[in-house]
N, C-alpha and C positions, 0 to 999 in steps of 0.2 A: 553770559556765556556758559554757565555751568550746564544748562541744558544741552548745548551743542556738544560738549565733551561726553556727557552722559549718552546721548544718542549715537555718537561715534563708537562708544565702548559697546553699546547694544548691537550696532551694526556689525562689529567685529566678532561678536558671539554667534550672531546670526550667520555670518559667513563660514565659521568654522562648522557650525550646526549643519549647514547646507552641505559642506564638503564631506561630512561624516554620513549624511544621508545618501549621497551619491556613492560613496564607498560601501555603504550597506547594500545598495542597489547591485553594485558590482560583485561583492564578496558574499552577500547574504549571511552575515554574522550578526547576531542579535546585539552583541556588545556595541557595535557601530550605532545602530539606531537608538539604543538606550542612552548612549552618551549624547547623541544628536539632540534627543528629546530633552535631556537635562540642560544642555546649554541653550536650546531654544527658550525653555521656560525662564532661565536665568536672564537671557536676553529680553524676553518679554517683560519681566519684572523692571529691568532697567529702562526699557522703552516706556513703560507706564510712569515711571519716576520722571523721565525727561518731559514727558508730555504735561504732568502736573506742574513741573517747574516752570515751563514754558507758559502755561496757563496763568500762573501766579505772577510771573514776571511781566507778562504782556497785558494782564488785565482783561483778557478775553479769551474765548474758546479758540484755540489755535488750529483753524482750518480756513484761514483766509488767504493763504498763499499756496501755490501749487506744491511747494516742498512739504508744508504742513499737511496738506490734503493727502499727498502720497504716503507720508509717515503715518497718518491716522488710518489710512486704509490698510497699510501693512500691519499696524497694531491690531486691527480688528481681524485681519486675516490669521495672524499668528495665534490670537486668542481663540478664534474659531476652530483652528485646526487641533490646539491643545484639547479643547473639549471634545472634538470628535475622536482624537486619539485614545482619550480617557474612556469614551463609551465603546468604541469599536475596535480598539487595538489594531490599527491598520498602519503600521510604520511605513509601508511603501507609499503611501499617499505623501508622506513628508517629504521624500525625494522629489516630488513634482510641486508640492506647495512651497517649500522652503526657497527655491529660487525666485518664484513669484514674489514671495514676501520679501526677499533680500533687495530686489531691484529698487522698491519703493523706499526702503530704509537708506540704502546707499546713496540714493539721489538726495534725500533730505540730509544725510550726514555731511555730504560734499557741499552742497549749494545753500543750505538753510543760513539765514542771517538773524540777528537778534530782532526780537518782536518790534514792529513798528507802530505807528499811529493808524488807527482804522476810522472809518466813518462811524458815527453814532448808530446807524441801522444795524451795524454788524454787532454792537454790544448789546445783544438781546438773548435771553434765556431760550427764545424760540430757535435761535440758531444752533444752540447746544443739542436741544431735542431733535431738530431737523437733520443735523449732520449725523447724530450718533445712530439714529435710526437708519438713515440712508445707508451709512457705511457698514452697519451690521448686515443689512440686506445685500450690499455689494459683496461683503466677505462670503455670505452664504452662497451667493451665485458663482463666486470664484471658485469655491469648493465644488459646487455642481459642475463647472466647466471642467475641473481637473478630474473629477470622477468620471465624466463622460469621455474624456480622452483617454483614460485607463479602460474604460469599457470597450472603446473601439479597438485599443491594442490587443486586449484580451481575446475579443471576438476574432480579430485577425489571426492571432496564435492558434486559436481552436480550428478555424477554417483551414489553415495551412498545415495542421496537425504538427505544429512545432511546439512540443510540450516541454522543452527544457529551458534552460536560462531564464529570460524575463518571465515566461509563462509561470514559473514556479513562485515568483515574487508577488504575482497579482491575485487579488481576491476573486471569488466566483463572479460570474455575470449577474447572478440574482442578488448577490451582496452589493455590487456596484450599482445596479439599477435602483435597489431600495434606497440607498444612501443618496443617490441622485435626486429621487423623489422627496426624501426627507429634506434636503437642503432647499429644494425649491419650496417646500411647504413652509420652512423658516423663513427664507428671503422674502418671499412674496408680502407676507404681512408687515414686515419691517419697511419694505419699499413703500407699501401703501401708506403706512403711517408717516413715512418721510415725506411723501408728497403732500399729505394733507397738512402736516405740520409747516411744510414749506409755504403753503398757500396762506395759512394763518400768519406766518412771519411776513409774507409779502404784503398782506393787508396792514400789518403794524408798520412796516417800513416804508412802503411805497404807495398805500392807500388803495391797493387793489389786489384781490385774491388771486387772480389769474391775469396775465398780460401777454401770453404767448410769446414770452421770451424763449430763445432757443433752448436753453437749459430745461425750462418748463415742458417745452414741446417734446423734446427727446425723452424726458423722464416719463411722459405720458406715453410715448411710443413704446419704451421699454415695458413699462407697466402692461400695455395691451399684449405684448409679446409673450410675457411670462403668464398672464391671464389666460391666453390662448394654449399654452403648454399645458397648464395645470387643468384647464377645462378638457382638453384632449385626452390626458392621462385619466381623468376621473370619469369620463363619459363614453369615449370611444376606444379607450384601451391602449392609448399610445405607450409603448413600452420599449425597451431595448435600444437597438440601434437608432431608430426614429427619435425617441426621446433624448438620447445622448446628442444626436446632431442638433436638435432644436435648442438643447441646453447651451451647446457651444454658439449658436446664433445668437441666443439671448444674452450671453456674456460679452459678445462682440458688441451688441447694442449698449451694455453697461459701460464699456470702456469709451465708446464714443460719447455717451452721456456725460461720463465722469471727466474725460480728458479731451476727446476730440471737440467738443462743443467749445470748450474754452479756449482752444487753440485756433480753431478755424472759424467759429461763429460768435464773436464777441457780443456781449449783452450785459444784462445787469448782474449775471453771475461770474463775470470775468474776474480772475484772480487779482488779488491787490498789487502783485508785482509784476504783472503783465502789461 
Protein backbone atom coordinates (compact mmCIF):
# COMPACT_ATOMS: atom_id res chain seq x y z
CA UNK A 1 0.00 0.00 0.00
CA UNK A 2 2.98 2.31 0.43
CA UNK A 3 3.19 2.84 -3.33
CA UNK A 4 -0.44 4.01 -3.40
CA UNK A 5 0.12 6.63 -0.72
CA UNK A 6 3.27 7.86 -2.47
CA UNK A 7 1.55 8.24 -5.83
CA UNK A 8 -1.35 10.04 -4.17
CA UNK A 9 1.09 12.50 -2.66
CA UNK A 10 2.73 12.89 -6.08
CA UNK A 11 -0.70 13.50 -7.62
CA UNK A 12 -1.35 16.22 -5.04
CA UNK A 13 1.90 17.97 -5.96
CA UNK A 14 1.12 17.64 -9.67
CA UNK A 15 -2.29 19.20 -8.99
CA UNK A 16 -0.82 22.23 -7.22
CA UNK A 17 1.82 22.52 -9.96
CA UNK A 18 -0.90 22.51 -12.62
CA UNK A 19 -2.83 25.24 -10.81
CA UNK A 20 0.31 27.37 -10.56
CA UNK A 21 1.04 26.91 -14.27
CA UNK A 22 -2.49 28.00 -15.11
CA UNK A 23 -2.07 30.98 -12.80
CA UNK A 24 1.14 31.82 -14.62
CA UNK A 25 -0.75 31.68 -17.91
CA UNK A 26 -3.24 34.17 -16.51
CA UNK A 27 -0.93 36.51 -14.60
CA UNK A 28 2.36 36.06 -16.50
CA UNK A 29 4.47 36.26 -13.35
CA UNK A 30 7.62 34.17 -13.36
CA UNK A 31 7.37 33.21 -9.71
CA UNK A 32 4.30 31.10 -10.48
CA UNK A 33 6.02 29.12 -13.23
CA UNK A 34 9.16 28.70 -11.11
CA UNK A 35 7.22 27.24 -8.19
CA UNK A 36 5.14 25.14 -10.57
CA UNK A 37 8.31 23.60 -12.01
CA UNK A 38 9.76 22.95 -8.55
CA UNK A 39 6.63 21.16 -7.40
CA UNK A 40 6.47 19.23 -10.66
CA UNK A 41 10.04 18.02 -10.13
CA UNK A 42 9.33 16.97 -6.53
CA UNK A 43 6.16 15.23 -7.70
CA UNK A 44 8.16 13.50 -10.42
CA UNK A 45 10.64 12.26 -7.82
CA UNK A 46 7.85 10.83 -5.66
CA UNK A 47 6.18 9.39 -8.75
CA UNK A 48 9.44 7.61 -9.59
CA UNK A 49 9.68 6.27 -6.04
CA UNK A 50 6.10 4.95 -6.15
CA UNK A 51 6.85 3.20 -9.42
CA UNK A 52 9.98 1.53 -8.02
CA UNK A 53 8.16 0.44 -4.86
CA UNK A 54 5.31 -1.01 -6.91
CA UNK A 55 7.82 -2.83 -9.11
CA UNK A 56 9.57 -4.36 -6.09
CA UNK A 57 6.34 -5.32 -4.31
CA UNK A 58 4.67 -6.78 -7.39
CA UNK A 59 7.80 -8.46 -8.73
CA UNK A 60 7.16 -7.28 -12.29
CA UNK A 61 7.33 -4.11 -14.38
CA UNK A 62 4.10 -2.32 -13.39
CA UNK A 63 2.39 -1.55 -16.70
CA UNK A 64 0.00 -4.50 -16.93
CA UNK A 65 -3.14 -2.63 -15.80
CA UNK A 66 -4.73 0.47 -17.27
CA UNK A 67 -4.02 2.37 -14.03
CA UNK A 68 -0.33 1.47 -14.09
CA UNK A 69 -0.04 2.24 -17.80
CA UNK A 70 -1.62 5.68 -17.40
CA UNK A 71 0.64 6.34 -14.45
CA UNK A 72 3.72 5.34 -16.42
CA UNK A 73 2.68 7.47 -19.38
CA UNK A 74 2.25 10.46 -17.05
CA UNK A 75 5.63 9.73 -15.50
CA UNK A 76 7.30 9.68 -18.93
CA UNK A 77 5.46 12.87 -19.94
CA UNK A 78 6.48 14.72 -16.77
CA UNK A 79 10.11 13.66 -17.17
CA UNK A 80 10.12 14.63 -20.85
CA UNK A 81 8.68 18.07 -20.09
CA UNK A 82 11.25 18.69 -17.34
CA UNK A 83 14.00 17.89 -19.85
CA UNK A 84 12.46 20.18 -22.49
CA UNK A 85 12.03 22.99 -19.98
CA UNK A 86 15.69 22.64 -18.99
CA UNK A 87 16.81 22.87 -22.62
CA UNK A 88 14.34 25.41 -24.01
CA UNK A 89 13.05 27.37 -20.98
CA UNK A 90 9.45 27.36 -22.20
CA UNK A 91 7.25 27.62 -19.07
CA UNK A 92 4.08 28.30 -21.08
CA UNK A 93 4.34 24.72 -22.34
CA UNK A 94 3.90 23.54 -18.76
CA UNK A 95 0.45 25.13 -18.57
CA UNK A 96 -0.69 22.79 -21.35
CA UNK A 97 1.37 19.69 -20.51
CA UNK A 98 0.66 19.59 -16.77
CA UNK A 99 -3.13 19.05 -17.09
CA UNK A 100 -2.52 16.17 -19.51
CA UNK A 101 0.04 14.72 -17.10
CA UNK A 102 -2.31 15.18 -14.14
CA UNK A 103 -5.17 13.20 -15.70
CA UNK A 104 -3.25 9.92 -15.86
CA UNK A 105 -1.80 10.26 -12.37
CA UNK A 106 -5.15 11.12 -10.81
CA UNK A 107 -6.76 8.08 -12.41
CA UNK A 108 -3.98 5.86 -11.07
CA UNK A 109 -4.09 7.49 -7.62
CA UNK A 110 -7.84 6.91 -7.31
CA UNK A 111 -8.30 3.50 -8.91
CA UNK A 112 -4.99 1.64 -8.46
CA UNK A 113 -5.05 -1.54 -6.41
CA UNK A 114 -2.18 -3.51 -4.86
CA UNK A 115 -0.21 -5.47 -7.50
CA UNK A 116 -1.82 -8.78 -8.36
CA UNK A 117 -0.70 -12.05 -9.91
CA UNK A 118 0.17 -11.90 -13.62
CA UNK A 119 0.76 -14.52 -16.30
CA UNK A 120 4.32 -15.85 -16.72
CA UNK A 121 4.56 -14.23 -20.16
CA UNK A 122 4.43 -10.79 -18.54
CA UNK A 123 7.35 -11.57 -16.24
CA UNK A 124 9.84 -10.83 -18.96
CA UNK A 125 12.66 -8.34 -19.35
CA UNK A 126 11.35 -7.71 -22.86
CA UNK A 127 8.20 -6.22 -21.36
CA UNK A 128 10.36 -3.68 -19.51
CA UNK A 129 12.26 -2.64 -22.63
CA UNK A 130 9.18 -2.66 -24.85
CA UNK A 131 7.04 -0.61 -22.46
CA UNK A 132 9.78 1.88 -21.60
CA UNK A 133 10.71 2.69 -25.19
CA UNK A 134 7.08 2.81 -26.31
CA UNK A 135 6.02 5.18 -23.54
CA UNK A 136 8.99 7.47 -24.06
CA UNK A 137 7.92 7.65 -27.69
CA UNK A 138 4.32 8.37 -26.63
CA UNK A 139 5.52 11.12 -24.29
CA UNK A 140 7.53 12.78 -27.08
CA UNK A 141 4.50 12.62 -29.37
CA UNK A 142 2.34 14.10 -26.60
CA UNK A 143 4.74 17.05 -26.37
CA UNK A 144 4.63 17.34 -30.16
CA UNK A 145 0.84 17.45 -29.91
CA UNK A 146 0.87 20.21 -27.28
CA UNK A 147 3.44 22.23 -29.23
CA UNK A 148 1.29 21.85 -32.36
CA UNK A 149 -1.77 23.17 -30.52
CA UNK A 150 0.32 26.14 -29.34
CA UNK A 151 1.50 26.71 -32.92
CA UNK A 152 -2.08 26.89 -34.20
CA UNK A 153 -3.01 29.25 -31.36
CA UNK A 154 -0.05 31.51 -32.08
CA UNK A 155 -0.81 31.56 -35.79
CA UNK A 156 -4.43 32.44 -35.01
CA UNK A 157 -3.39 35.41 -32.86
CA UNK A 158 -0.98 36.66 -35.51
CA UNK A 159 -3.58 36.45 -38.29
CA UNK A 160 -6.16 38.21 -36.14
CA UNK A 161 -3.50 40.76 -35.13
CA UNK A 162 -4.43 40.14 -31.53
CA UNK A 163 -1.00 40.74 -30.05
CA UNK A 164 -1.89 41.05 -26.37
CA UNK A 165 -2.80 38.60 -23.66
CA UNK A 166 -2.10 35.02 -24.68
CA UNK A 167 0.06 36.09 -27.63
CA UNK A 168 2.74 37.47 -25.30
CA UNK A 169 2.93 34.13 -23.49
CA UNK A 170 3.59 31.98 -26.57
CA UNK A 171 6.97 31.33 -28.22
CA UNK A 172 7.55 32.30 -31.85
CA UNK A 173 6.15 30.18 -34.66
CA UNK A 174 9.68 29.22 -35.70
CA UNK A 175 10.53 28.02 -32.17
CA UNK A 176 7.33 25.98 -31.93
CA UNK A 177 7.80 24.41 -35.36
CA UNK A 178 11.41 23.52 -34.55
CA UNK A 179 10.44 21.95 -31.22
CA UNK A 180 7.65 20.02 -32.93
CA UNK A 181 10.16 18.54 -35.35
CA UNK A 182 12.61 17.77 -32.53
CA UNK A 183 9.95 15.87 -30.59
CA UNK A 184 9.02 13.87 -33.70
CA UNK A 185 12.64 12.90 -34.30
CA UNK A 186 12.92 11.72 -30.71
CA UNK A 187 9.58 9.93 -30.52
CA UNK A 188 9.84 8.05 -33.80
CA UNK A 189 13.00 6.04 -33.00
CA UNK A 190 11.64 5.12 -29.58
CA UNK A 191 8.35 3.99 -31.12
CA UNK A 192 10.31 1.94 -33.66
CA UNK A 193 12.38 0.26 -30.94
CA UNK A 194 9.18 -0.34 -28.98
CA UNK A 195 7.57 -2.16 -31.91
CA UNK A 196 10.69 -4.24 -32.58
CA UNK A 197 11.16 -5.26 -28.95
CA UNK A 198 7.44 -5.97 -28.73
CA UNK A 199 7.77 -8.38 -31.64
CA UNK A 200 10.71 -10.11 -29.96
CA UNK A 201 8.74 -10.36 -26.71
CA UNK A 202 5.74 -11.77 -28.64
CA UNK A 203 7.95 -14.53 -30.04
CA UNK A 204 9.17 -15.31 -26.53
CA UNK A 205 5.68 -15.21 -24.99
CA UNK A 206 3.38 -16.56 -27.71
CA UNK A 207 5.68 -18.17 -30.28
CA UNK A 208 5.07 -15.62 -33.06
CA UNK A 209 6.77 -12.32 -33.86
CA UNK A 210 3.59 -10.84 -35.36
CA UNK A 211 0.00 -12.05 -35.08
CA UNK A 212 -1.92 -8.97 -36.32
CA UNK A 213 -3.40 -8.48 -32.88
CA UNK A 214 -5.35 -5.15 -32.83
CA UNK A 215 -2.67 -3.49 -30.71
CA UNK A 216 0.07 -4.62 -33.08
CA UNK A 217 -1.92 -3.48 -36.11
CA UNK A 218 -2.63 -0.02 -34.70
CA UNK A 219 0.96 0.35 -33.53
CA UNK A 220 2.02 -0.25 -37.11
CA UNK A 221 -0.58 2.25 -38.40
CA UNK A 222 0.72 4.84 -35.94
CA UNK A 223 4.29 4.12 -37.03
CA UNK A 224 3.36 4.69 -40.70
CA UNK A 225 1.61 7.97 -39.84
CA UNK A 226 4.68 9.37 -38.12
CA UNK A 227 6.99 7.95 -40.79
CA UNK A 228 4.92 9.83 -43.39
CA UNK A 229 5.05 13.06 -41.35
CA UNK A 230 8.82 12.88 -40.97
CA UNK A 231 9.27 11.93 -44.63
CA UNK A 232 7.16 14.91 -45.65
CA UNK A 233 9.12 17.29 -43.45
CA UNK A 234 12.47 16.05 -44.72
CA UNK A 235 11.69 15.72 -48.44
CA UNK A 236 8.86 18.04 -49.47
CA UNK A 237 9.21 20.69 -46.80
CA UNK A 238 6.11 20.16 -44.68
CA UNK A 239 6.35 22.89 -42.08
CA UNK A 240 4.20 25.17 -39.98
CA UNK A 241 0.43 24.69 -39.92
CA UNK A 242 0.38 21.51 -42.02
CA UNK A 243 3.01 19.86 -39.83
CA UNK A 244 1.12 20.93 -36.68
CA UNK A 245 -2.17 19.47 -37.90
CA UNK A 246 -0.50 16.20 -38.91
CA UNK A 247 1.20 15.94 -35.50
CA UNK A 248 -2.22 16.31 -33.86
CA UNK A 249 -3.59 13.55 -36.12
CA UNK A 250 -0.61 11.39 -35.22
CA UNK A 251 -1.22 11.82 -31.50
CA UNK A 252 -4.88 10.88 -31.99
CA UNK A 253 -3.59 7.60 -33.44
CA UNK A 254 -1.28 7.23 -30.42
CA UNK A 255 -4.21 7.65 -28.03
CA UNK A 256 -6.28 5.08 -29.91
CA UNK A 257 -3.35 2.65 -29.94
CA UNK A 258 -2.67 3.23 -26.25
CA UNK A 259 -6.22 3.27 -24.88
CA UNK A 260 -8.84 2.86 -27.58
CA UNK A 261 -7.65 -0.54 -28.78
CA UNK A 262 -7.70 -1.97 -25.25
CA UNK A 263 -11.16 -0.60 -24.54
CA UNK A 264 -12.80 -1.40 -27.88
CA UNK A 265 -10.78 -4.17 -29.53
CA UNK A 266 -9.80 -6.81 -26.96
CA UNK A 267 -6.86 -9.03 -27.86
CA UNK A 268 -3.57 -10.31 -26.48
CA UNK A 269 -2.73 -6.86 -25.12
CA UNK A 270 -5.92 -6.36 -23.09
CA UNK A 271 -5.03 -5.00 -19.66
CA UNK A 272 -5.05 -7.46 -16.79
CA UNK A 273 -7.94 -5.86 -14.92
CA UNK A 274 -10.30 -5.37 -17.86
